[in-house]
C-alpha positions in Angstrom: 0.0 -0.1 -0.1 1.1 3.4 -0.9 1.7 6.4 1.2 -1.3 8.2 -0.4 -3.6 5.1 0.0 -2.6 4.9 3.8 -3.4 8.6 4.2 -6.6 8.4 2.5 -7.6 5.3 4.4 -6.8 7.2 7.4 -8.6 10.3 6.4 -11.8 8.2 5.6 -11.7 6.4 9.1 -11.3 9.9 10.7 -14.3 11.2 8.6 -16.6 8.4 9.6 -15.6 8.8 13.3 -16.4 12.4 13.1 -19.6 11.8 11.5 -20.6 9.3 14.3 -19.6 11.8 16.9 -21.6 14.6 15.3 -24.7 12.3 15.0 -24.2 11.2 18.8 -23.8 15.0 19.9 -26.9 15.9 17.8 -28.9 13.3 19.6 -27.7 14.2 23.0 -28.4 17.9 22.2 -32.2 17.0 21.0 -32.7 15.2 24.4 -31.2 18.1 26.5 -33.8 20.5 24.5 -36.6 18.1 25.1 -35.8 17.8 28.9 -35.5 21.4 29.1 -39.0 22.0 27.4 -40.5 19.5 29.7 -38.8 21.0 32.9 -40.0 24.5 31.6 -43.7 23.4 31.3 -43.5 21.8 34.8 -42.3 24.9 36.4 -45.0 27.0 34.7 -47.6 24.6 35.8 -46.4 24.5 39.3 -45.7 28.2 39.5 -47.3 30.4 37.0 -45.6 33.7 38.1 -42.2 32.5 37.4 -43.3 31.8 33.7 -41.5 34.1 31.3 -44.1 36.7 30.2 -44.4 37.6 26.3 -42.7 40.8 25.2 -45.2 43.5 24.6 -45.2 44.8 21.0 -45.6 48.4 19.9 -49.2 49.3 19.1 -49.6 49.0 15.1 -50.9 52.5 15.1 -48.1 54.0 17.2 -46.7 57.3 15.9 -43.6 58.9 17.4 -43.7 62.5 18.5 -40.8 63.0 15.7 -43.2 61.9 13.0 -46.1 64.1 14.4 -43.9 67.3 14.6 -42.5 66.6 10.9 -46.0 66.3 9.7 -47.2 69.2 11.3 -44.4 71.1 9.9 -45.5 69.9 6.4 -49.2 70.6 6.8 -48.1 74.1 7.6 -46.3 74.5 4.4 -49.5 73.2 2.3 -52.4 75.3 3.8 -56.0 74.8 2.7 -57.4 71.4 2.0 -55.0 68.7 1.3 -54.5 65.1 1.2 -51.6 62.7 2.3 -50.7 62.4 -1.6 -50.2 66.5 -1.4 -47.9 66.3 1.5 -45.7 63.7 -0.2 -45.2 66.1 -3.2 -43.9 68.7 -0.9 -40.0 69.5 -1.5 -38.1 69.6 1.5 -39.8 67.1 3.7 -38.9 63.3 3.7 -41.5 60.9 4.8 -40.5 57.3 5.9 -43.3 56.0 4.2 -46.9 56.8 3.0 -48.5 54.7 5.9 -46.3 56.5 8.3 -47.4 59.9 7.1 -51.1 58.8 7.2 -50.8 57.7 10.8 -49.1 61.1 11.6 -52.2 62.8 9.9 -54.4 60.5 11.9 -52.8 61.4 15.1 -53.1 65.2 14.5 -56.9 64.8 13.6 -57.4 63.1 16.9 -55.5 65.6 18.9 -57.9 68.1 17.1 -55.3 69.8 15.0 -56.9 68.9 11.7 -60.5 68.6 10.6 -61.6 65.9 8.2 -63.3 67.8 5.2 -64.3 64.7 3.2 -63.3 61.3 2.4 -62.9 60.7 -1.5 -63.5 57.4 -3.6 -61.0 54.9 -2.8 -60.6 56.1 0.8 -58.5 59.1 0.5 -59.1 61.8 3.3 -59.0 65.4 2.6 -57.9 67.3 5.8 -58.1 71.0 6.6 -56.1 72.7 9.3 -58.0 74.0 12.1 -56.7 77.5 13.0 
């Protein structure tokens, strides 16, 4: 047997042993995870107060104060009756998205700074600044 054949045989044997070891470790890991899940369920059943609480997500209609200020400044530049599309066309203002702009307009309307004049076909809303 040549040197290369011996080296190849040794590498094949090492590869097989490594594959067996990986399979055994993956099996052990799966068993450990299952044990952890069962223990967590048992602790939660015995002591509900110790169970981890789910994280609260931000409300889907949440608007930051910075967005409201930006929309308020944009509204001042338009004047008269306007829609969100009119605000999008203003130069000098950058909006993260049309949806964020609409949320900002809705927040200003709820705060009493804008009046809803009418709603067009397709749901587009026409606002007016309350002075």
